[in-house]
DSSP file (Angstrom, degrees, kcal/mol; ACC not computed):
  #  RESIDUE AA STRUCTURE BP1 BP2  ACC     N-H-->O    O-->H-N    N-H-->O    O-->H-N    TCO  KAPPA ALPHA  PHI   PSI    X-CA   Y-CA   Z-CA
    1    1 A M     >        0   0    0      0, 0.0     4,-0.9     0, 0.0     3,-0.5   0.000 360.0 360.0 360.0 -31.7  129.1   -5.5  -34.0
    2    2 A E  H  >  +     0   0    0      1,-0.2     4,-1.5     2,-0.2     3,-0.2   0.809 360.0  61.6 -69.4 -28.6  131.1   -6.9  -36.8
    3    3 A N  H  4 S+     0   0    0      1,-0.2    -1,-0.2     2,-0.2     5,-0.1   0.812  99.4  56.1 -66.6 -29.8  131.5  -10.2  -35.0
    4    4 A L  H  4 S+     0   0    0     -3,-0.5    -1,-0.2     1,-0.2    -2,-0.2   0.840 109.5  44.5 -71.9 -31.3  127.7  -10.6  -35.1
    5    5 A L  H  < S+     0   0    0     -4,-0.9    -2,-0.2     1,-0.3    -1,-0.2   0.752 122.4  36.9 -84.6 -23.8  127.6  -10.3  -38.8
    6    6 A N  S  < S-     0   0    0     -4,-1.5    -1,-0.3     0, 0.0     3,-0.1  -0.737  83.0-166.5-127.2  82.0  130.6  -12.6  -39.5
    7    7 A P        -     0   0    0      0, 0.0     2,-0.2     0, 0.0    -3,-0.1  -0.253  31.4 -94.3 -70.4 159.3  130.5  -15.4  -36.9
    8    8 A D     >  -     0   0    0      1,-0.1     4,-1.7    -5,-0.1     5,-0.1  -0.501  24.6-138.7 -72.6 136.5  133.5  -17.7  -36.3
    9    9 A K  H  > S+     0   0    0      1,-0.2     4,-2.1     2,-0.2     5,-0.1   0.852 103.1  54.6 -67.9 -34.2  133.4  -20.9  -38.4
   10   10 A G  H  > S+     0   0    0      2,-0.2     4,-2.5     1,-0.2    -1,-0.2   0.886 106.5  51.7 -64.9 -39.6  134.6  -23.0  -35.4
   11   11 A L  H  > S+     0   0    0      2,-0.2     4,-2.2     1,-0.2    -1,-0.2   0.886 108.5  51.5 -64.3 -39.3  131.8  -21.7  -33.3
   12   12 A I  H  X S+     0   0    0     -4,-1.7     4,-2.3     2,-0.2    -2,-0.2   0.927 110.9  48.0 -64.2 -44.4  129.3  -22.7  -35.9
   13   13 A I  H  X S+     0   0    0     -4,-2.1     4,-2.6     1,-0.2    -2,-0.2   0.933 113.4  46.4 -63.1 -47.1  130.7  -26.2  -36.1
   14   14 A W  H  X S+     0   0    0     -4,-2.5     4,-2.7     1,-0.2    -1,-0.2   0.857 111.4  52.6 -66.6 -33.8  130.7  -26.7  -32.4
   15   15 A T  H  X S+     0   0    0     -4,-2.2     4,-2.7    -5,-0.2    -1,-0.2   0.921 111.0  46.6 -65.6 -43.2  127.2  -25.3  -32.1
   16   16 A I  H  X S+     0   0    0     -4,-2.3     4,-2.5     2,-0.2    -2,-0.2   0.920 114.1  47.9 -64.8 -43.4  126.0  -27.8  -34.7
   17   17 A I  H  X S+     0   0    0     -4,-2.6     4,-2.6     2,-0.2    -2,-0.2   0.927 113.7  47.4 -62.9 -44.7  127.8  -30.6  -33.0
   18   18 A S  H  X S+     0   0    0     -4,-2.7     4,-2.5     1,-0.2    -2,-0.2   0.919 113.2  48.2 -62.6 -44.3  126.3  -29.6  -29.6
   19   19 A F  H  X S+     0   0    0     -4,-2.7     4,-2.5     2,-0.2    -1,-0.2   0.905 111.8  49.7 -64.1 -41.4  122.8  -29.3  -31.0
   20   20 A T  H  X S+     0   0    0     -4,-2.5     4,-2.5     2,-0.2    -2,-0.2   0.921 112.3  47.5 -63.6 -44.6  123.1  -32.7  -32.7
   21   21 A L  H  X S+     0   0    0     -4,-2.6     4,-2.8     2,-0.2    -2,-0.2   0.901 111.7  51.1 -63.0 -40.2  124.3  -34.3  -29.5
   22   22 A L  H  X S+     0   0    0     -4,-2.5     4,-2.8     2,-0.2     5,-0.2   0.915 110.5  48.5 -62.7 -43.2  121.5  -32.6  -27.6
   23   23 A V  H  X S+     0   0    0     -4,-2.5     4,-2.2     2,-0.2    -2,-0.2   0.918 113.6  46.9 -63.8 -43.7  118.9  -33.8  -30.1
   24   24 A L  H  X S+     0   0    0     -4,-2.5     4,-1.8     2,-0.2    -2,-0.2   0.917 113.9  48.0 -64.6 -42.9  120.3  -37.4  -29.9
   25   25 A L  H  X S+     0   0    0     -4,-2.8     4,-2.9     1,-0.2     5,-0.4   0.927 113.1  46.9 -64.1 -45.4  120.4  -37.3  -26.1
   26   26 A L  H  X>S+     0   0    0     -4,-2.8     5,-2.8     1,-0.2     4,-1.9   0.869 108.3  57.8 -63.5 -36.1  116.8  -36.0  -25.8
   27   27 A G  I  <>S+     0   0    0     -4,-2.2     5,-1.1    -5,-0.2    -1,-0.2   0.893 115.3  35.2 -61.3 -40.0  115.7  -38.6  -28.3
   28   28 A K  I  <5S+     0   0    0     -4,-1.8    -2,-0.2     3,-0.1    -1,-0.2   0.901 129.2  32.1 -80.6 -41.7  116.9  -41.4  -26.1
   29   29 A V  I  <5S+     0   0    0     -4,-2.9    -3,-0.2    -5,-0.2    -2,-0.2   0.907 133.3  13.0 -86.9 -44.3  116.2  -40.0  -22.7
   30   30 A A  I  X5S+     0   0    0     -4,-1.9     4,-2.1    -5,-0.4    -3,-0.2   0.893 122.3  46.6-104.9 -51.6  113.1  -37.8  -23.1
   31   31 A W  I  ><S+     0   0    0     -5,-2.8     4,-3.1     2,-0.2     5,-0.3   0.868 107.8  56.6 -68.8 -36.8  111.3  -38.4  -26.4
   32   32 A G  H  ><S+     0   0    0     -5,-1.1     4,-2.4    -6,-0.4    -1,-0.2   0.970 113.7  37.9 -59.3 -55.9  111.3  -42.2  -26.3
   33   33 A P  H  > S+     0   0    0      0, 0.0     4,-2.7     0, 0.0    -1,-0.2   0.875 116.8  53.4 -63.5 -35.7  109.6  -42.5  -22.9
   34   34 A L  H  X S+     0   0    0     -4,-2.1     4,-2.3     2,-0.2    -2,-0.2   0.929 111.3  44.7 -64.5 -44.8  107.3  -39.5  -23.7
   35   35 A I  H  X S+     0   0    0     -4,-3.1     4,-2.4     2,-0.2    -1,-0.2   0.892 113.3  51.5 -66.2 -38.5  106.2  -41.2  -27.0
   36   36 A A  H  X S+     0   0    0     -4,-2.4     4,-2.5    -5,-0.3    -2,-0.2   0.911 109.9  49.5 -63.9 -41.2  105.8  -44.5  -25.2
   37   37 A A  H  X S+     0   0    0     -4,-2.7     4,-2.3     2,-0.2    -2,-0.2   0.910 111.5  48.6 -64.1 -41.8  103.6  -42.8  -22.5
   38   38 A L  H  X S+     0   0    0     -4,-2.3     4,-2.5     2,-0.2    -2,-0.2   0.891 111.2  50.5 -64.4 -38.9  101.5  -41.2  -25.2
   39   39 A K  H  X S+     0   0    0     -4,-2.4     4,-2.6     2,-0.2    -2,-0.2   0.913 110.5  49.4 -64.3 -43.0  101.1  -44.5  -27.0
   40   40 A D  H  X S+     0   0    0     -4,-2.5     4,-2.5     2,-0.2    -2,-0.2   0.909 111.8  49.0 -62.1 -41.4  100.0  -46.2  -23.8
   41   41 A R  H  X S+     0   0    0     -4,-2.3     4,-2.6     2,-0.2    -2,-0.2   0.919 110.8  50.0 -64.4 -42.8   97.5  -43.5  -23.1
   42   42 A E  H  X S+     0   0    0     -4,-2.5     4,-2.6     1,-0.2    -2,-0.2   0.920 111.6  48.6 -61.2 -43.8   96.2  -43.8  -26.7
   43   43 A D  H  X S+     0   0    0     -4,-2.6     4,-2.6     2,-0.2    -2,-0.2   0.902 111.4  50.6 -62.7 -40.7   95.8  -47.6  -26.2
   44   44 A G  H  X S+     0   0    0     -4,-2.5     4,-2.4     2,-0.2    -2,-0.2   0.915 111.6  46.8 -63.8 -42.9   94.1  -47.1  -22.9
   45   45 A I  H  X S+     0   0    0     -4,-2.6     4,-2.5     2,-0.2    -2,-0.2   0.916 112.4  50.1 -65.3 -42.8   91.6  -44.6  -24.4
   46   46 A R  H  X S+     0   0    0     -4,-2.6     4,-2.3     1,-0.2    -2,-0.2   0.915 111.5  49.0 -61.6 -42.3   91.0  -46.9  -27.4
   47   47 A K  H  X S+     0   0    0     -4,-2.6     4,-2.6     2,-0.2    -2,-0.2   0.909 110.9  50.3 -63.5 -42.2   90.4  -49.8  -25.0
   48   48 A S  H  X S+     0   0    0     -4,-2.4     4,-2.5     1,-0.2    -2,-0.2   0.902 110.2  50.0 -62.8 -41.2   88.0  -47.7  -22.9
   49   49 A L  H  X S+     0   0    0     -4,-2.5     4,-2.2     2,-0.2    -1,-0.2   0.902 110.9  49.4 -64.6 -40.4   86.1  -46.7  -26.0
   50   50 A D  H  X S+     0   0    0     -4,-2.3     4,-2.4     2,-0.2    -2,-0.2   0.922 112.1  47.9 -63.5 -43.6   85.8  -50.3  -27.1
   51   51 A E  H  X S+     0   0    0     -4,-2.6     4,-2.6     1,-0.2    -2,-0.2   0.895 110.8  51.6 -64.5 -39.2   84.5  -51.3  -23.7
   52   52 A A  H  X S+     0   0    0     -4,-2.5     4,-2.2     2,-0.2    -1,-0.2   0.895 109.5  50.1 -64.2 -39.2   82.0  -48.5  -23.6
   53   53 A A  H  X S+     0   0    0     -4,-2.2     4,-2.3     2,-0.2    -2,-0.2   0.915 111.9  47.6 -65.1 -42.2   80.7  -49.6  -27.1
   54   54 A K  H  X S+     0   0    0     -4,-2.4     4,-2.5     1,-0.2    -2,-0.2   0.910 111.6  50.6 -64.6 -40.9   80.3  -53.1  -25.8
   55   55 A A  H  X S+     0   0    0     -4,-2.6     4,-2.6     2,-0.2    -2,-0.2   0.879 109.3  51.5 -64.1 -37.4   78.6  -51.9  -22.7
   56   56 A K  H  X S+     0   0    0     -4,-2.2     4,-2.7     2,-0.2    -2,-0.2   0.920 109.7  48.9 -65.1 -43.3   76.2  -49.8  -24.8
   57   57 A V  H  X S+     0   0    0     -4,-2.3     4,-2.3     2,-0.2    -2,-0.2   0.930 113.1  47.6 -61.4 -44.5   75.4  -52.8  -27.0
   58   58 A A  H  X S+     0   0    0     -4,-2.5     4,-2.5     1,-0.2    -2,-0.2   0.907 112.0  50.0 -63.3 -41.3   74.7  -54.9  -23.9
   59   59 A A  H  X S+     0   0    0     -4,-2.6     4,-2.5     2,-0.2    -2,-0.2   0.896 109.8  50.8 -64.5 -40.0   72.6  -52.1  -22.3
   60   60 A D  H  X S+     0   0    0     -4,-2.7     4,-2.3     2,-0.2    -1,-0.2   0.908 110.8  48.8 -64.0 -41.0   70.6  -51.9  -25.5
   61   61 A Q  H  X S+     0   0    0     -4,-2.3     4,-2.4     1,-0.2    -2,-0.2   0.912 112.0  48.6 -64.0 -41.9   70.0  -55.6  -25.5
   62   62 A M  H  X S+     0   0    0     -4,-2.5     4,-2.9     2,-0.2    -2,-0.2   0.893 109.6  53.0 -64.8 -38.5   68.9  -55.5  -21.9
   63   63 A K  H  X S+     0   0    0     -4,-2.5     4,-2.6     2,-0.2    -2,-0.2   0.927 109.7  47.8 -61.9 -45.0   66.6  -52.6  -22.6
   64   64 A V  H  X S+     0   0    0     -4,-2.3     4,-2.2     2,-0.2    -2,-0.2   0.924 113.4  48.1 -61.3 -44.1   64.9  -54.5  -25.4
   65   65 A Q  H  X S+     0   0    0     -4,-2.4     4,-2.7     1,-0.2    -2,-0.2   0.911 111.5  49.9 -64.0 -42.0   64.6  -57.6  -23.2
   66   66 A F  H  X S+     0   0    0     -4,-2.9     4,-2.8     1,-0.2    -1,-0.2   0.900 109.6  51.3 -63.6 -40.2   63.1  -55.4  -20.3
   67   67 A E  H  X S+     0   0    0     -4,-2.6     4,-2.4     2,-0.2    -1,-0.2   0.900 110.9  48.4 -63.8 -39.1   60.6  -53.9  -22.7
   68   68 A K  H  X S+     0   0    0     -4,-2.2     4,-2.5     2,-0.2    -2,-0.2   0.928 112.3  49.0 -63.9 -43.9   59.6  -57.4  -23.9
   69   69 A D  H  X S+     0   0    0     -4,-2.7     4,-2.6     2,-0.2    -2,-0.2   0.900 111.7  48.8 -62.7 -41.1   59.2  -58.5  -20.2
   70   70 A I  H  X S+     0   0    0     -4,-2.8     4,-2.7     2,-0.2    -1,-0.2   0.921 111.5  49.2 -64.9 -43.5   57.2  -55.4  -19.4
   71   71 A A  H  X S+     0   0    0     -4,-2.4     4,-2.3     2,-0.2    -2,-0.2   0.908 112.6  48.2 -62.2 -41.4   54.9  -55.9  -22.4
   72   72 A L  H  X S+     0   0    0     -4,-2.5     4,-2.7     2,-0.2    -2,-0.2   0.911 111.7  49.4 -64.9 -42.3   54.5  -59.6  -21.4
   73   73 A A  H  X S+     0   0    0     -4,-2.6     4,-2.7     2,-0.2    -2,-0.2   0.901 111.6  48.7 -64.3 -40.5   53.7  -58.6  -17.8
   74   74 A Q  H  X S+     0   0    0     -4,-2.7     4,-2.5     2,-0.2    -1,-0.2   0.901 111.5  50.2 -65.3 -39.6   51.2  -56.0  -18.9
   75   75 A E  H  X S+     0   0    0     -4,-2.3     4,-2.3    -5,-0.2    -2,-0.2   0.929 112.6  46.5 -63.3 -44.8   49.6  -58.6  -21.2
   76   76 A K  H  X S+     0   0    0     -4,-2.7     4,-2.6     1,-0.2    -2,-0.2   0.914 112.8  49.1 -64.3 -42.0   49.4  -61.1  -18.4
   77   77 A S  H  X S+     0   0    0     -4,-2.7     4,-2.5     2,-0.2    -1,-0.2   0.891 110.7  50.7 -67.0 -36.9   48.0  -58.6  -15.9
   78   78 A S  H  X S+     0   0    0     -4,-2.5     4,-2.6     2,-0.2    -1,-0.2   0.910 111.4  48.5 -63.7 -41.5   45.4  -57.5  -18.5
   79   79 A A  H  X S+     0   0    0     -4,-2.3     4,-2.5     2,-0.2    -2,-0.2   0.904 111.5  49.7 -64.5 -40.5   44.4  -61.1  -19.0
   80   80 A M  H  X S+     0   0    0     -4,-2.6     4,-2.7     2,-0.2    -2,-0.2   0.906 111.4  48.6 -65.7 -40.6   44.2  -61.6  -15.2
   81   81 A V  H  X S+     0   0    0     -4,-2.5     4,-2.6     2,-0.2    -2,-0.2   0.923 112.4  48.7 -64.5 -43.6   42.0  -58.5  -14.8
   82   82 A A  H  X S+     0   0    0     -4,-2.6     4,-2.3     2,-0.2    -2,-0.2   0.909 113.0  47.9 -62.6 -41.6   39.7  -59.7  -17.7
   83   83 A Q  H  X S+     0   0    0     -4,-2.5     4,-2.7     2,-0.2    -2,-0.2   0.913 111.7  49.6 -65.4 -41.9   39.5  -63.1  -16.1
   84   84 A A  H  X S+     0   0    0     -4,-2.7     4,-2.5     1,-0.2    -2,-0.2   0.896 111.2  49.8 -64.0 -39.2   38.7  -61.7  -12.7
   85   85 A Q  H  X S+     0   0    0     -4,-2.6     4,-2.5     2,-0.2    -1,-0.2   0.905 111.5  48.6 -65.1 -40.5   36.0  -59.4  -14.2
   86   86 A A  H  X S+     0   0    0     -4,-2.3     4,-2.5     2,-0.2    -2,-0.2   0.925 112.9  47.3 -65.3 -43.6   34.5  -62.4  -16.0
   87   87 A E  H  X S+     0   0    0     -4,-2.7     4,-2.7     2,-0.2    -2,-0.2   0.896 111.7  51.0 -64.0 -39.2   34.5  -64.5  -12.8
   88   88 A A  H  X S+     0   0    0     -4,-2.5     4,-2.6     2,-0.2    -2,-0.2   0.908 110.4  49.1 -64.5 -41.0   33.0  -61.6  -10.8
   89   89 A Q  H  X S+     0   0    0     -4,-2.5     4,-2.9     2,-0.2    -2,-0.2   0.918 112.0  48.5 -64.0 -43.0   30.3  -61.2  -13.4
   90   90 A Q  H  X S+     0   0    0     -4,-2.5     4,-2.8     2,-0.2    -2,-0.2   0.923 112.7  48.4 -62.5 -43.0   29.5  -65.0  -13.2
   91   91 A L  H  X S+     0   0    0     -4,-2.7     4,-2.8     2,-0.2    -2,-0.2   0.909 111.9  49.4 -63.6 -41.2   29.5  -64.8   -9.4
   92   92 A R  H  X S+     0   0    0     -4,-2.6     4,-2.6     2,-0.2    -2,-0.2   0.934 112.3  47.7 -62.4 -46.2   27.2  -61.8   -9.6
   93   93 A D  H  X S+     0   0    0     -4,-2.9     4,-2.5     1,-0.2    -2,-0.2   0.919 113.0  48.4 -61.0 -43.0   24.8  -63.6  -12.0
   94   94 A Q  H  X S+     0   0    0     -4,-2.8     4,-2.9     1,-0.2    -2,-0.2   0.918 111.8  49.1 -64.1 -42.9   24.9  -66.7   -9.8
   95   95 A L  H  X S+     0   0    0     -4,-2.8     4,-2.6     2,-0.2    -1,-0.2   0.892 110.7  50.9 -63.7 -38.7   24.1  -64.7   -6.7
   96   96 A M  H  X S+     0   0    0     -4,-2.6     4,-2.5     2,-0.2    -2,-0.2   0.919 111.9  46.8 -64.3 -42.2   21.3  -62.9   -8.5
   97   97 A K  H  X S+     0   0    0     -4,-2.5     4,-2.8     2,-0.2    -2,-0.2   0.930 113.3  48.6 -63.9 -44.9   19.8  -66.2   -9.6
   98   98 A D  H  X S+     0   0    0     -4,-2.9     4,-2.6     1,-0.2    -2,-0.2   0.898 111.5  50.0 -61.7 -39.8   20.2  -67.7   -6.1
   99   99 A A  H  X S+     0   0    0     -4,-2.6     4,-2.8     2,-0.2    -1,-0.2   0.902 111.2  49.0 -66.5 -40.5   18.6  -64.6   -4.6
  100  100 A E  H  X S+     0   0    0     -4,-2.5     4,-2.7     2,-0.2     5,-0.2   0.937 112.6  47.5 -63.1 -45.8   15.6  -64.8   -7.0
  101  101 A V  H  X S+     0   0    0     -4,-2.8     4,-2.5     1,-0.2    -2,-0.2   0.928 114.4  46.9 -60.8 -45.0   15.2  -68.5   -6.2
  102  102 A E  H  X S+     0   0    0     -4,-2.6     4,-2.9     2,-0.2    -1,-0.2   0.898 112.2  49.8 -65.4 -40.6   15.3  -67.8   -2.5
  103  103 A S  H  X S+     0   0    0     -4,-2.8     4,-2.6     2,-0.2    -1,-0.2   0.907 112.0  48.2 -66.9 -38.8   12.9  -64.9   -2.8
  104  104 A K  H  X S+     0   0    0     -4,-2.7     4,-3.0     2,-0.2     5,-0.2   0.912 112.3  49.6 -64.4 -40.7   10.5  -67.0   -4.8
  105  105 A R  H  X S+     0   0    0     -4,-2.5     4,-2.7    -5,-0.2    -2,-0.2   0.934 113.5  45.2 -63.4 -44.5   10.8  -69.8   -2.2
  106  106 A L  H  X S+     0   0    0     -4,-2.9     4,-2.6     2,-0.2    -2,-0.2   0.897 113.7  50.2 -65.9 -38.0   10.2  -67.3    0.7
  107  107 A L  H  X S+     0   0    0     -4,-2.6     4,-2.4     2,-0.2    -2,-0.2   0.928 112.8  46.2 -64.9 -44.9    7.3  -65.8   -1.2
  108  108 A D  H  X S+     0   0    0     -4,-3.0     4,-2.5     2,-0.2    -2,-0.2   0.909 113.4  49.5 -62.9 -42.0    5.7  -69.2   -1.9
  109  109 A Q  H  X S+     0   0    0     -4,-2.7     4,-2.2    -5,-0.2    -2,-0.2   0.903 111.4  49.0 -64.1 -41.0    6.3  -70.2    1.7
  110  110 A T  H  X S+     0   0    0     -4,-2.6     4,-2.2     2,-0.2    -2,-0.2   0.909 111.1  49.8 -67.0 -40.9    4.7  -67.0    3.0
  111  111 A R  H  X S+     0   0    0     -4,-2.4     4,-2.2     2,-0.2    -2,-0.2   0.910 110.5  50.5 -62.7 -42.4    1.7  -67.4    0.7
  112  112 A R  H  X S+     0   0    0     -4,-2.5     4,-1.6     1,-0.2    -1,-0.2   0.906 110.9  48.8 -63.5 -39.3    1.2  -71.0    1.9
  113  113 A Q  H  < S+     0   0    0     -4,-2.2    -1,-0.2     1,-0.2    -2,-0.2   0.883 111.7  49.2 -67.1 -36.6    1.4  -69.9    5.5
  114  114 A L  H  < S+     0   0    0     -4,-2.2    -2,-0.2     1,-0.2    -1,-0.2   0.835 109.6  52.2 -72.8 -30.9   -1.1  -67.1    4.8
  115  115 A E  H  <        0   0    0     -4,-2.2    -1,-0.2     1,-0.2    -2,-0.2   0.811 360.0 360.0 -73.5 -29.9   -3.5  -69.5    3.1
  116  116 A D     <        0   0    0     -4,-1.6    -1,-0.2    -5,-0.2    -2,-0.2   0.496 360.0 360.0 -76.6 360.0   -3.4  -72.0    6.0
């Protein structure tokens, strides 16, 4: 029990030397590659985040362009519907006029035939 309270000075020196050598060896063999791997991972994540940000900006630009295209298409389709309605109304009016003219002609023809 007394040895535990008063350790040998030579043992302390060799323990410190062994620990120092172990730390230096681990620094070259393990920590260097481990830190390099972590740095590579950090760079990869940073690159992925940058690419995601660029992709988001591109997607937002495409969304704006698609919304403009949709609005333009709706405007064109509304104009086409309005034009078709106007043409249909003109055709209806023309057909009504033609029908009136034809009915008057037939009525006049029938009256002439009845008078003869």
